[in-house]
CHARMM internal coordinates of N, CA and C (Angstrom, degrees):
IC EDIT
DIST 1 N 1 CA 1.4438
DIST 1 CA 1 C 1.5256
ANGL 1 N 1 CA 1 C 110.30
DIST 1 C 2 N 1.3346
ANGL 1 CA 1 C 2 N 116.34
DIHE 1 N 1 CA 1 C 2 N -60.00
DIST 2 N 2 CA 1.4596
ANGL 1 C 2 N 2 CA 120.65
DIHE 1 CA 1 C 2 N 2 CA 176.16
DIST 2 CA 2 C 1.5155
ANGL 2 N 2 CA 2 C 108.59
DIHE 1 C 2 N 2 CA 2 C -107.24
DIST 2 C 3 N 1.3075
ANGL 2 CA 2 C 3 N 115.85
DIHE 2 N 2 CA 2 C 3 N 135.64
DIST 3 N 3 CA 1.4522
ANGL 2 C 3 N 3 CA 120.67
DIHE 2 CA 2 C 3 N 3 CA 175.90
DIST 3 CA 3 C 1.5281
ANGL 3 N 3 CA 3 C 107.34
DIHE 2 C 3 N 3 CA 3 C -115.24
DIST 3 C 4 N 1.3326
ANGL 3 CA 3 C 4 N 115.15
DIHE 3 N 3 CA 3 C 4 N 84.05
DIST 4 N 4 CA 1.4586
ANGL 3 C 4 N 4 CA 120.68
DIHE 3 CA 3 C 4 N 4 CA -177.47
DIST 4 CA 4 C 1.5201
ANGL 4 N 4 CA 4 C 109.04
DIHE 3 C 4 N 4 CA 4 C -100.51
DIST 4 C 5 N 1.2991
ANGL 4 CA 4 C 5 N 115.36
DIHE 4 N 4 CA 4 C 5 N 119.81
DIST 5 N 5 CA 1.4517
ANGL 4 C 5 N 5 CA 121.82
DIHE 4 CA 4 C 5 N 5 CA 177.91
DIST 5 CA 5 C 1.5326
ANGL 5 N 5 CA 5 C 108.61
DIHE 4 C 5 N 5 CA 5 C -83.37
DIST 5 C 6 N 1.3178
ANGL 5 CA 5 C 6 N 116.91
DIHE 5 N 5 CA 5 C 6 N 154.09
DIST 6 N 6 CA 1.4633
ANGL 5 C 6 N 6 CA 121.03
DIHE 5 CA 5 C 6 N 6 CA 179.32
DIST 6 CA 6 C 1.5216
ANGL 6 N 6 CA 6 C 110.94
DIHE 5 C 6 N 6 CA 6 C -60.51
DIST 6 C 7 N 1.3243
ANGL 6 CA 6 C 7 N 117.64
DIHE 6 N 6 CA 6 C 7 N -33.07
DIST 7 N 7 CA 1.4669
ANGL 6 C 7 N 7 CA 120.29
DIHE 6 CA 6 C 7 N 7 CA 178.71
DIST 7 CA 7 C 1.5292
ANGL 7 N 7 CA 7 C 110.96
DIHE 6 C 7 N 7 CA 7 C -66.78
DIST 7 C 8 N 1.3471
ANGL 7 CA 7 C 8 N 117.59
DIHE 7 N 7 CA 7 C 8 N -30.53
DIST 8 N 8 CA 1.4638
ANGL 7 C 8 N 8 CA 120.44
DIHE 7 CA 7 C 8 N 8 CA 174.87
DIST 8 CA 8 C 1.5257
ANGL 8 N 8 CA 8 C 110.74
DIHE 7 C 8 N 8 CA 8 C -64.16
DIST 8 C 9 N 1.3199
ANGL 8 CA 8 C 9 N 115.87
DIHE 8 N 8 CA 8 C 9 N -41.46
DIST 9 N 9 CA 1.4584
ANGL 8 C 9 N 9 CA 120.56
DIHE 8 CA 8 C 9 N 9 CA 178.68
DIST 9 CA 9 C 1.5293
ANGL 9 N 9 CA 9 C 110.72
DIHE 8 C 9 N 9 CA 9 C -63.64
DIST 9 C 10 N 1.3135
ANGL 9 CA 9 C 10 N 116.63
DIHE 9 N 9 CA 9 C 10 N -43.35
DIST 10 N 10 CA 1.4667
ANGL 9 C 10 N 10 CA 120.32
DIHE 9 CA 9 C 10 N 10 CA 178.46
DIST 10 CA 10 C 1.5250
ANGL 10 N 10 CA 10 C 111.48
DIHE 9 C 10 N 10 CA 10 C -65.86
DIST 10 C 11 N 1.3336
ANGL 10 CA 10 C 11 N 117.12
DIHE 10 N 10 CA 10 C 11 N -37.51
DIST 11 N 11 CA 1.4642
ANGL 10 C 11 N 11 CA 120.43
DIHE 10 CA 10 C 11 N 11 CA 177.47
DIST 11 CA 11 C 1.5260
ANGL 11 N 11 CA 11 C 110.52
DIHE 10 C 11 N 11 CA 11 C -64.95
DIST 11 C 12 N 1.3239
ANGL 11 CA 11 C 12 N 116.93
DIHE 11 N 11 CA 11 C 12 N -40.63
DIST 12 N 12 CA 1.4651
ANGL 11 C 12 N 12 CA 120.65
DIHE 11 CA 11 C 12 N 12 CA 177.59
DIST 12 CA 12 C 1.5233
ANGL 12 N 12 CA 12 C 110.74
DIHE 11 C 12 N 12 CA 12 C -64.16
DIST 12 C 13 N 1.3197
ANGL 12 CA 12 C 13 N 116.69
DIHE 12 N 12 CA 12 C 13 N -42.08
DIST 13 N 13 CA 1.4611
ANGL 12 C 13 N 13 CA 120.71
DIHE 12 CA 12 C 13 N 13 CA 178.35
DIST 13 CA 13 C 1.5286
ANGL 13 N 13 CA 13 C 110.93
DIHE 12 C 13 N 13 CA 13 C -63.63
DIST 13 C 14 N 1.3185
ANGL 13 CA 13 C 14 N 116.78
DIHE 13 N 13 CA 13 C 14 N -39.64
DIST 14 N 14 CA 1.4666
ANGL 13 C 14 N 14 CA 120.75
DIHE 13 CA 13 C 14 N 14 CA 177.34
DIST 14 CA 14 C 1.5248
ANGL 14 N 14 CA 14 C 110.78
DIHE 13 C 14 N 14 CA 14 C -62.70
DIST 14 C 15 N 1.3321
ANGL 14 CA 14 C 15 N 117.07
DIHE 14 N 14 CA 14 C 15 N -40.99
DIST 15 N 15 CA 1.4627
ANGL 14 C 15 N 15 CA 120.36
DIHE 14 CA 14 C 15 N 15 CA 177.47
DIST 15 CA 15 C 1.5277
ANGL 15 N 15 CA 15 C 111.68
DIHE 14 C 15 N 15 CA 15 C -64.20
DIST 15 C 16 N 1.3213
ANGL 15 CA 15 C 16 N 116.73
DIHE 15 N 15 CA 15 C 16 N -37.13
DIST 16 N 16 CA 1.4652
ANGL 15 C 16 N 16 CA 120.28
DIHE 15 CA 15 C 16 N 16 CA 176.73
DIST 16 CA 16 C 1.5229
ANGL 16 N 16 CA 16 C 109.76
DIHE 15 C 16 N 16 CA 16 C -60.70
DIST 16 C 17 N 1.3235
ANGL 16 CA 16 C 17 N 117.26
DIHE 16 N 16 CA 16 C 17 N -46.49
DIST 17 N 17 CA 1.4656
ANGL 16 C 17 N 17 CA 120.61
DIHE 16 CA 16 C 17 N 17 CA 179.22
DIST 17 CA 17 C 1.5299
ANGL 17 N 17 CA 17 C 111.36
DIHE 16 C 17 N 17 CA 17 C -61.46
DIST 17 C 18 N 1.3228
ANGL 17 CA 17 C 18 N 116.73
DIHE 17 N 17 CA 17 C 18 N -41.16
DIST 18 N 18 CA 1.4661
ANGL 17 C 18 N 18 CA 120.57
DIHE 17 CA 17 C 18 N 18 CA 179.81
DIST 18 CA 18 C 1.5233
ANGL 18 N 18 CA 18 C 110.35
DIHE 17 C 18 N 18 CA 18 C -63.94
DIST 18 C 19 N 1.3258
ANGL 18 CA 18 C 19 N 116.97
DIHE 18 N 18 CA 18 C 19 N -48.90
DIST 19 N 19 CA 1.4595
ANGL 18 C 19 N 19 CA 120.46
DIHE 18 CA 18 C 19 N 19 CA -178.04
DIST 19 CA 19 C 1.5234
ANGL 19 N 19 CA 19 C 112.08
DIHE 18 C 19 N 19 CA 19 C -67.87
DIST 19 C 20 N 1.3255
ANGL 19 CA 19 C 20 N 116.90
DIHE 19 N 19 CA 19 C 20 N -37.46
DIST 20 N 20 CA 1.4655
ANGL 19 C 20 N 20 CA 120.45
DIHE 19 CA 19 C 20 N 20 CA 178.51
DIST 20 CA 20 C 1.5311
ANGL 20 N 20 CA 20 C 111.67
DIHE 19 C 20 N 20 CA 20 C -67.14
DIST 20 C 21 N 1.3057
ANGL 20 CA 20 C 21 N 117.64
DIHE 20 N 20 CA 20 C 21 N -29.20
DIST 21 N 21 CA 1.4564
ANGL 20 C 21 N 21 CA 120.92
DIHE 20 CA 20 C 21 N 21 CA -179.85
DIST 21 CA 21 C 1.5161
ANGL 21 N 21 CA 21 C 114.00
DIHE 20 C 21 N 21 CA 21 C -87.06
DIST 21 C 22 N 1.3126
ANGL 21 CA 21 C 22 N 116.60
DIHE 21 N 21 CA 21 C 22 N -12.06
DIST 22 N 22 CA 1.4583
ANGL 21 C 22 N 22 CA 120.89
DIHE 21 CA 21 C 22 N 22 CA -175.42
DIST 22 CA 22 C 1.5329
ANGL 22 N 22 CA 22 C 112.59
DIHE 21 C 22 N 22 CA 22 C -66.34
DIST 22 C 23 N 1.3264
ANGL 22 CA 22 C 23 N 117.83
DIHE 22 N 22 CA 22 C 23 N -47.91
DIST 23 N 23 CA 1.4663
ANGL 22 C 23 N 23 CA 120.62
DIHE 22 CA 22 C 23 N 23 CA -177.51
DIST 23 CA 23 C 1.5308
ANGL 23 N 23 CA 23 C 111.88
DIHE 22 C 23 N 23 CA 23 C -65.11
DIST 23 C 24 N 1.3433
ANGL 23 CA 23 C 24 N 119.43
DIHE 23 N 23 CA 23 C 24 N -48.05
DIST 24 N 24 CA 1.4707
ANGL 23 C 24 N 24 CA 117.68
DIHE 23 CA 23 C 24 N 24 CA 177.98
DIST 24 CA 24 C 1.5322
ANGL 24 N 24 CA 24 C 113.04
DIHE 23 C 24 N 24 CA 24 C -61.12
DIST 24 C 25 N 1.3285
ANGL 24 CA 24 C 25 N 116.51
DIHE 24 N 24 CA 24 C 25 N -33.31
DIST 25 N 25 CA 1.4603
ANGL 24 C 25 N 25 CA 119.77
DIHE 24 CA 24 C 25 N 25 CA 179.47
DIST 25 CA 25 C 1.5274
ANGL 25 N 25 CA 25 C 111.07
DIHE 24 C 25 N 25 CA 25 C -70.07
DIST 25 C 26 N 1.3283
ANGL 25 CA 25 C 26 N 116.96
DIHE 25 N 25 CA 25 C 26 N -45.05
DIST 26 N 26 CA 1.4587
ANGL 25 C 26 N 26 CA 120.70
DIHE 25 CA 25 C 26 N 26 CA -175.96
DIST 26 CA 26 C 1.5246
ANGL 26 N 26 CA 26 C 113.23
DIHE 25 C 26 N 26 CA 26 C -78.89
DIST 26 C 27 N 1.3348
ANGL 26 CA 26 C 27 N 116.91
DIHE 26 N 26 CA 26 C 27 N -35.48
DIST 27 N 27 CA 1.4572
ANGL 26 C 27 N 27 CA 119.81
DIHE 26 CA 26 C 27 N 27 CA -175.67
DIST 27 CA 27 C 1.5258
ANGL 27 N 27 CA 27 C 109.96
DIHE 26 C 27 N 27 CA 27 C -148.06
DIST 27 C 28 N 1.3285
ANGL 27 CA 27 C 28 N 117.57
DIHE 27 N 27 CA 27 C 28 N 79.06
DIST 28 N 28 CA 1.4684
ANGL 27 C 28 N 28 CA 120.18
DIHE 27 CA 27 C 28 N 28 CA -176.03
DIST 28 CA 28 C 1.5284
ANGL 28 N 28 CA 28 C 113.79
DIHE 27 C 28 N 28 CA 28 C -63.42
DIST 28 C 29 N 1.3229
ANGL 28 CA 28 C 29 N 117.15
DIHE 28 N 28 CA 28 C 29 N -29.69
DIST 29 N 29 CA 1.4716
ANGL 28 C 29 N 29 CA 119.41
DIHE 28 CA 28 C 29 N 29 CA -179.98
DIST 29 CA 29 C 1.5286
ANGL 29 N 29 CA 29 C 111.28
DIHE 28 C 29 N 29 CA 29 C -65.92
DIST 29 C 30 N 1.3223
ANGL 29 CA 29 C 30 N 116.95
DIHE 29 N 29 CA 29 C 30 N -38.89
DIST 30 N 30 CA 1.4687
ANGL 29 C 30 N 30 CA 118.98
DIHE 29 CA 29 C 30 N 30 CA -179.63
DIST 30 CA 30 C 1.5261
ANGL 30 N 30 CA 30 C 111.43
DIHE 29 C 30 N 30 CA 30 C -67.67
DIST 30 C 31 N 1.3213
ANGL 30 CA 30 C 31 N 117.56
DIHE 30 N 30 CA 30 C 31 N -34.86
DIST 31 N 31 CA 1.4658
ANGL 30 C 31 N 31 CA 119.22
DIHE 30 CA 30 C 31 N 31 CA 179.80
DIST 31 CA 31 C 1.5259
ANGL 31 N 31 CA 31 C 110.09
DIHE 30 C 31 N 31 CA 31 C -68.95
DIST 31 C 32 N 1.3193
ANGL 31 CA 31 C 32 N 117.62
DIHE 31 N 31 CA 31 C 32 N -33.69
DIST 32 N 32 CA 1.4725
ANGL 31 C 32 N 32 CA 120.36
DIHE 31 CA 31 C 32 N 32 CA 174.90
DIST 32 CA 32 C 1.5268
ANGL 32 N 32 CA 32 C 110.40
DIHE 31 C 32 N 32 CA 32 C -61.94
DIST 32 C 33 N 1.3294
ANGL 32 CA 32 C 33 N 116.19
DIHE 32 N 32 CA 32 C 33 N -44.12
DIST 33 N 33 CA 1.4659
ANGL 32 C 33 N 33 CA 120.58
DIHE 32 CA 32 C 33 N 33 CA 179.13
DIST 33 CA 33 C 1.5283
ANGL 33 N 33 CA 33 C 111.07
DIHE 32 C 33 N 33 CA 33 C -64.06
DIST 33 C 34 N 1.3227
ANGL 33 CA 33 C 34 N 116.22
DIHE 33 N 33 CA 33 C 34 N -39.46
DIST 34 N 34 CA 1.4660
ANGL 33 C 34 N 34 CA 120.33
DIHE 33 CA 33 C 34 N 34 CA 179.13
DIST 34 CA 34 C 1.5236
ANGL 34 N 34 CA 34 C 110.19
DIHE 33 C 34 N 34 CA 34 C -64.42
DIST 34 C 35 N 1.3278
ANGL 34 CA 34 C 35 N 117.22
DIHE 34 N 34 CA 34 C 35 N -44.35
DIST 35 N 35 CA 1.4709
ANGL 34 C 35 N 35 CA 120.48
DIHE 34 CA 34 C 35 N 35 CA 179.61
DIST 35 CA 35 C 1.5273
ANGL 35 N 35 CA 35 C 111.43
DIHE 34 C 35 N 35 CA 35 C -65.00
DIST 35 C 36 N 1.3310
ANGL 35 CA 35 C 36 N 116.63
DIHE 35 N 35 CA 35 C 36 N -39.45
DIST 36 N 36 CA 1.4644
ANGL 35 C 36 N 36 CA 119.78
DIHE 35 CA 35 C 36 N 36 CA 177.72
DIST 36 CA 36 C 1.5286
ANGL 36 N 36 CA 36 C 110.98
DIHE 35 C 36 N 36 CA 36 C -64.62
DIST 36 C 37 N 1.3297
ANGL 36 CA 36 C 37 N 116.64
DIHE 36 N 36 CA 36 C 37 N -40.84
DIST 37 N 37 CA 1.4673
ANGL 36 C 37 N 37 CA 120.12
DIHE 36 CA 36 C 37 N 37 CA 177.95
DIST 37 CA 37 C 1.5229
ANGL 37 N 37 CA 37 C 110.65
DIHE 36 C 37 N 37 CA 37 C -65.71
DIST 37 C 38 N 1.3310
ANGL 37 CA 37 C 38 N 117.32
DIHE 37 N 37 CA 37 C 38 N -40.53
DIST 38 N 38 CA 1.4685
ANGL 37 C 38 N 38 CA 120.74
DIHE 37 CA 37 C 38 N 38 CA 179.13
DIST 38 CA 38 C 1.5214
ANGL 38 N 38 CA 38 C 111.13
DIHE 37 C 38 N 38 CA 38 C -65.30
DIST 38 C 39 N 1.3204
ANGL 38 CA 38 C 39 N 116.97
DIHE 38 N 38 CA 38 C 39 N -35.17
DIST 39 N 39 CA 1.4660
ANGL 38 C 39 N 39 CA 120.43
DIHE 38 CA 38 C 39 N 39 CA 179.08
DIST 39 CA 39 C 1.5273
ANGL 39 N 39 CA 39 C 111.36
DIHE 38 C 39 N 39 CA 39 C -66.26
DIST 39 C 40 N 1.3235
ANGL 39 CA 39 C 40 N 117.11
DIHE 39 N 39 CA 39 C 40 N -25.22
DIST 40 N 40 CA 1.4626
ANGL 39 C 40 N 40 CA 121.70
DIHE 39 CA 39 C 40 N 40 CA 179.65
DIST 40 CA 40 C 1.5328
ANGL 40 N 40 CA 40 C 112.71
DIHE 39 C 40 N 40 CA 40 C -83.41
DIST 40 C 41 N 1.3297
ANGL 40 CA 40 C 41 N 117.61
DIHE 40 N 40 CA 40 C 41 N -16.81
DIST 41 N 41 CA 1.4685
ANGL 40 C 41 N 41 CA 121.24
DIHE 40 CA 40 C 41 N 41 CA -176.65
DIST 41 CA 41 C 1.5227
ANGL 41 N 41 CA 41 C 111.06
DIHE 40 C 41 N 41 CA 41 C -75.63
DIST 41 C 42 N 1.3259
ANGL 41 CA 41 C 42 N 114.78
DIHE 41 N 41 CA 41 C 42 N 150.61
DIST 42 N 42 CA 1.4627
ANGL 41 C 42 N 42 CA 118.27
DIHE 41 CA 41 C 42 N 42 CA 176.43
DIST 42 CA 42 C 1.5348
ANGL 42 N 42 CA 42 C 109.45
DIHE 41 C 42 N 42 CA 42 C -80.02
DIST 42 C 43 N 1.3185
ANGL 42 CA 42 C 43 N 116.16
DIHE 42 N 42 CA 42 C 43 N 165.99
DIST 43 N 43 CA 1.4641
ANGL 42 C 43 N 43 CA 121.66
DIHE 42 CA 42 C 43 N 43 CA -175.54
DIST 43 CA 43 C 1.5243
ANGL 43 N 43 CA 43 C 112.61
DIHE 42 C 43 N 43 CA 43 C -60.31
DIST 43 C 44 N 1.3164
ANGL 43 CA 43 C 44 N 117.22
DIHE 43 N 43 CA 43 C 44 N -38.28
DIST 44 N 44 CA 1.4619
ANGL 43 C 44 N 44 CA 120.37
DIHE 43 CA 43 C 44 N 44 CA -177.83
DIST 44 CA 44 C 1.5323
ANGL 44 N 44 CA 44 C 111.08
DIHE 43 C 44 N 44 CA 44 C -63.50
DIST 44 C 45 N 1.3115
ANGL 44 CA 44 C 45 N 117.40
DIHE 44 N 44 CA 44 C 45 N -40.92
DIST 45 N 45 CA 1.4635
ANGL 44 C 45 N 45 CA 121.35
DIHE 44 CA 44 C 45 N 45 CA 178.40
DIST 45 CA 45 C 1.5237
ANGL 45 N 45 CA 45 C 110.82
DIHE 44 C 45 N 45 CA 45 C -65.58
DIST 45 C 46 N 1.3262
ANGL 45 CA 45 C 46 N 117.01
DIHE 45 N 45 CA 45 C 46 N -43.93
DIST 46 N 46 CA 1.4665
ANGL 45 C 46 N 46 CA 120.13
DIHE 45 CA 45 C 46 N 46 CA 178.69
DIST 46 CA 46 C 1.5252
ANGL 46 N 46 CA 46 C 111.11
DIHE 45 C 46 N 46 CA 46 C -63.58
DIST 46 C 47 N 1.3317
ANGL 46 CA 46 C 47 N 116.52
DIHE 46 N 46 CA 46 C 47 N -39.86
DIST 47 N 47 CA 1.4689
ANGL 46 C 47 N 47 CA 119.58
DIHE 46 CA 46 C 47 N 47 CA 177.93
DIST 47 CA 47 C 1.5240
ANGL 47 N 47 CA 47 C 110.94
DIHE 46 C 47 N 47 CA 47 C -64.67
DIST 47 C 48 N 1.3268
ANGL 47 CA 47 C 48 N 116.49
DIHE 47 N 47 CA 47 C 48 N -40.99
DIST 48 N 48 CA 1.4590
ANGL 47 C 48 N 48 CA 120.31
DIHE 47 CA 47 C 48 N 48 CA 178.24
DIST 48 CA 48 C 1.5275
ANGL 48 N 48 CA 48 C 110.75
DIHE 47 C 48 N 48 CA 48 C -61.87
DIST 48 C 49 N 1.3225
ANGL 48 CA 48 C 49 N 117.02
DIHE 48 N 48 CA 48 C 49 N -44.11
DIST 49 N 49 CA 1.4642
ANGL 48 C 49 N 49 CA 120.43
DIHE 48 CA 48 C 49 N 49 CA 177.71
DIST 49 CA 49 C 1.5242
ANGL 49 N 49 CA 49 C 111.11
DIHE 48 C 49 N 49 CA 49 C -62.77
DIST 49 C 50 N 1.3334
ANGL 49 CA 49 C 50 N 116.31
DIHE 49 N 49 CA 49 C 50 N -39.86
DIST 50 N 50 CA 1.4583
ANGL 49 C 50 N 50 CA 120.27
DIHE 49 CA 49 C 50 N 50 CA 179.25
DIST 50 CA 50 C 1.5159
ANGL 50 N 50 CA 50 C 112.65
DIHE 49 C 50 N 50 CA 50 C -65.24
DIST 50 C 51 N 1.3313
ANGL 50 CA 50 C 51 N 117.01
DIHE 50 N 50 CA 50 C 51 N -46.85
DIST 51 N 51 CA 1.4649
ANGL 50 C 51 N 51 CA 119.70
DIHE 50 CA 50 C 51 N 51 CA -179.16
DIST 51 CA 51 C 1.5290
ANGL 51 N 51 CA 51 C 110.56
DIHE 50 C 51 N 51 CA 51 C -69.06
DIST 51 C 52 N 1.3284
ANGL 51 CA 51 C 52 N 117.64
DIHE 51 N 51 CA 51 C 52 N -33.00
DIST 52 N 52 CA 1.4660
ANGL 51 C 52 N 52 CA 120.61
DIHE 51 CA 51 C 52 N 52 CA 176.24
DIST 52 CA 52 C 1.5237
ANGL 52 N 52 CA 52 C 110.63
DIHE 51 C 52 N 52 CA 52 C -64.47
DIST 52 C 53 N 1.3118
ANGL 52 CA 52 C 53 N 115.93
DIHE 52 N 52 CA 52 C 53 N -42.67
DIST 53 N 53 CA 1.4593
ANGL 52 C 53 N 53 CA 120.79
DIHE 52 CA 52 C 53 N 53 CA 178.30
DIST 53 CA 53 C 1.5267
ANGL 53 N 53 CA 53 C 111.24
DIHE 52 C 53 N 53 CA 53 C -63.02
DIST 53 C 54 N 1.3329
ANGL 53 CA 53 C 54 N 116.10
DIHE 53 N 53 CA 53 C 54 N -43.18
DIST 54 N 54 CA 1.4682
ANGL 53 C 54 N 54 CA 119.52
DIHE 53 CA 53 C 54 N 54 CA 178.42
DIST 54 CA 54 C 1.5225
ANGL 54 N 54 CA 54 C 111.11
DIHE 53 C 54 N 54 CA 54 C -64.06
DIST 54 C 55 N 1.3282
ANGL 54 CA 54 C 55 N 117.30
DIHE 54 N 54 CA 54 C 55 N -39.11
DIST 55 N 55 CA 1.4573
ANGL 54 C 55 N 55 CA 121.21
DIHE 54 CA 54 C 55 N 55 CA 179.85
DIST 55 CA 55 C 1.5250
ANGL 55 N 55 CA 55 C 111.35
DIHE 54 C 55 N 55 CA 55 C -65.42
DIST 55 C 56 N 1.3234
ANGL 55 CA 55 C 56 N 116.69
DIHE 55 N 55 CA 55 C 56 N -45.56
DIST 56 N 56 CA 1.4670
ANGL 55 C 56 N 56 CA 120.54
DIHE 55 CA 55 C 56 N 56 CA 177.92
DIST 56 CA 56 C 1.5278
ANGL 56 N 56 CA 56 C 110.30
DIHE 55 C 56 N 56 CA 56 C -61.44
DIST 56 C 57 N 1.3183
ANGL 56 CA 56 C 57 N 117.10
DIHE 56 N 56 CA 56 C 57 N -44.55
DIST 57 N 57 CA 1.4641
ANGL 56 C 57 N 57 CA 120.74
DIHE 56 CA 56 C 57 N 57 CA 178.46
DIST 57 CA 57 C 1.5164
ANGL 57 N 57 CA 57 C 112.33
DIHE 56 C 57 N 57 CA 57 C -62.59
DIST 57 C 58 N 1.3204
ANGL 57 CA 57 C 58 N 117.20
DIHE 57 N 57 CA 57 C 58 N -40.47
DIST 58 N 58 CA 1.4666
ANGL 57 C 58 N 58 CA 121.11
DIHE 57 CA 57 C 58 N 58 CA 179.06
DIST 58 CA 58 C 1.5233
ANGL 58 N 58 CA 58 C 111.22
DIHE 57 C 58 N 58 CA 58 C -65.19
DIST 58 C 59 N 1.3263
ANGL 58 CA 58 C 59 N 116.62
DIHE 58 N 58 CA 58 C 59 N -42.24
DIST 59 N 59 CA 1.4647
ANGL 58 C 59 N 59 CA 120.27
DIHE 58 CA 58 C 59 N 59 CA 178.35
DIST 59 CA 59 C 1.5239
ANGL 59 N 59 CA 59 C 110.52
DIHE 58 C 59 N 59 CA 59 C -64.78
DIST 59 C 60 N 1.3275
ANGL 59 CA 59 C 60 N 116.53
DIHE 59 N 59 CA 59 C 60 N -43.94
DIST 60 N 60 CA 1.4679
ANGL 59 C 60 N 60 CA 119.80
DIHE 59 CA 59 C 60 N 60 CA 177.97
DIST 60 CA 60 C 1.5228
ANGL 60 N 60 CA 60 C 111.14
DIHE 59 C 60 N 60 CA 60 C -60.51
DIST 60 C 61 N 1.3286
ANGL 60 CA 60 C 61 N 116.68
DIHE 60 N 60 CA 60 C 61 N -44.02
DIST 61 N 61 CA 1.4633
ANGL 60 C 61 N 61 CA 120.76
DIHE 60 CA 60 C 61 N 61 CA 179.64
DIST 61 CA 61 C 1.5231
ANGL 61 N 61 CA 61 C 111.06
DIHE 60 C 61 N 61 CA 61 C -63.03
DIST 61 C 62 N 1.3249
ANGL 61 CA 61 C 62 N 117.00
DIHE 61 N 61 CA 61 C 62 N -40.75
DIST 62 N 62 CA 1.4642
ANGL 61 C 62 N 62 CA 121.08
DIHE 61 CA 61 C 62 N 62 CA 178.72
DIST 62 CA 62 C 1.5267
ANGL 62 N 62 CA 62 C 110.72
DIHE 61 C 62 N 62 CA 62 C -62.55
DIST 62 C 63 N 1.3397
ANGL 62 CA 62 C 63 N 116.60
DIHE 62 N 62 CA 62 C 63 N -43.18
DIST 63 N 63 CA 1.4653
ANGL 62 C 63 N 63 CA 120.61
DIHE 62 CA 62 C 63 N 63 CA -179.30
DIST 63 CA 63 C 1.5240
ANGL 63 N 63 CA 63 C 110.88
DIHE 62 C 63 N 63 CA 63 C -67.70
DIST 63 C 64 N 1.3274
ANGL 63 CA 63 C 64 N 116.72
DIHE 63 N 63 CA 63 C 64 N -42.65
DIST 64 N 64 CA 1.4668
ANGL 63 C 64 N 64 CA 121.05
DIHE 63 CA 63 C 64 N 64 CA -177.59
DIST 64 CA 64 C 1.5208
ANGL 64 N 64 CA 64 C 111.76
DIHE 63 C 64 N 64 CA 64 C -68.43
DIST 64 C 65 N 1.3265
ANGL 64 CA 64 C 65 N 116.68
DIHE 64 N 64 CA 64 C 65 N -43.53
DIST 65 N 65 CA 1.4602
ANGL 64 C 65 N 65 CA 120.74
DIHE 64 CA 64 C 65 N 65 CA -175.85
DIST 65 CA 65 C 1.5093
ANGL 65 N 65 CA 65 C 110.20
DIHE 64 C 65 N 65 CA 65 C -87.06
END
COOR INIT
IC SEED 1 N 1 CA 1 C
IC BUILD
């Protein structure tokens, strides 16, 4: 069904690192505020955000591939 090469996985991981580093590089003050806000959230909210992010990513991957 899916023919994913190991290099595709590494390329995706590299893109994650690039995108994750973009906000702290461009606006470090906003990332501090985001981390402080996340530290104030309860576990259920963080889990909901995490599963929502995974769901959106899975849908995007399904559409793209």
